[in-house]
N, C-alpha and C positions, 0 to 999 in steps of 0.2 A: 499226562504222561506223553511224550513225542512217539509217533510213529516211527518204527526202527526196519531197515530192512536189511538183510544182511544175505551175502553170499559167497555161497564158498565154491570158490573156482579154483581150479588146479593148474599148479607153475605151468603145467603142457599146453595148459587154453591160450595162456599169457605169453608163454613161448610162443605157440603156431599163430597167435595173432599179428605177434612182431614182424615173424617171418615172413608170412603175408604182406604183412603195409611194407614191410622191405621193397619185396617181390613188385608191390607199385611202384615206389618210389624208382627202382633200376628201369623200369619199362619208362614213367615220365622223364627220365635224365633222356633217356635212348630217345622219345619223343620230340623231348624238345633239343637236344643236338642236332633231330634233323629238320626242324622247321627252322635253325638257325644254318644249316646247310643251306637250305633254299633261297631263304634270305641271301646271303651272301653269293649263290648262285643268279638269281635278281637281279643283284648290285653289277655282277659282271657282264650282262648280255642284254640286260633290258635298260633302257633309259626314258619314260615317257611319265605322265602322269598316269595310266594303268598300271604303270610298275609301282611306283609312288602306293599307290592304293594297296597293289596286293604286301607289299614291303608295311602298311601299317598294319593289312589287317596279319598278316606274319606277326608282328610285334606284337600287338594285341593276342592271340594266341600265344602269343612267348613269355605273356605275364600270368593269364589265366593258365598254365602249365608251373609256372615257378611257383606260382599262388599255391597249386595244389599237392607239389613238392613240397614248398613249407608247410602246410598243414597237417597233412602226410607225416612228415619227421615229428613235427607237435604232438603229434598223436602217441605217435613213437615212444617219444621219450618219458610222456603219461603214462605210457603202459608199466614201459621200464620203470619207471619212478614208484610205481604202485607196487611190483612185483619184486620188487629189492625192499620197500617197507614190511608186505606181507612177508618175506623172508622174516628180515629181524624182526618181526612180532611173533614169527615160531619160534625164531630162538629164543627170546626174555621165556616165550610161555613156557619151552624144553627147561630152558634155566628155572626155575619157578619149581616146576615140577619136579622135576631132579631134586632138587632143595626139600621140597617136602616129603618128598619118600626117602630119605635120607634121616631126615627127622625127626619122621614116624615110623622108621626103621629104627633107630636108635634108640625110641622107648622101648623096646623088647628085647634090649640086649640082656 
């Protein structure tokens, strides 16, 4: 027999995690905008090898921040999918229980 792990996680826990992750995406997006602004400022006022190195470093940071945004958005999508499946399963089970209760009630009429 395979081992099973059953988690009883409340909807509010999922919603709280999703909300927290969405807050992180907002902060990361703001950070990305800040890096992009700094890069534009450097391009406008600084034209030498040092500027190029700074621009390359900023580009590297922008890619890292964008990867973090993408990974966080993927996690949000996964949590939303699990939540939707959990809610769908709850609806199905409720329907089965209601049908069984109705059938059992009909036996005593």
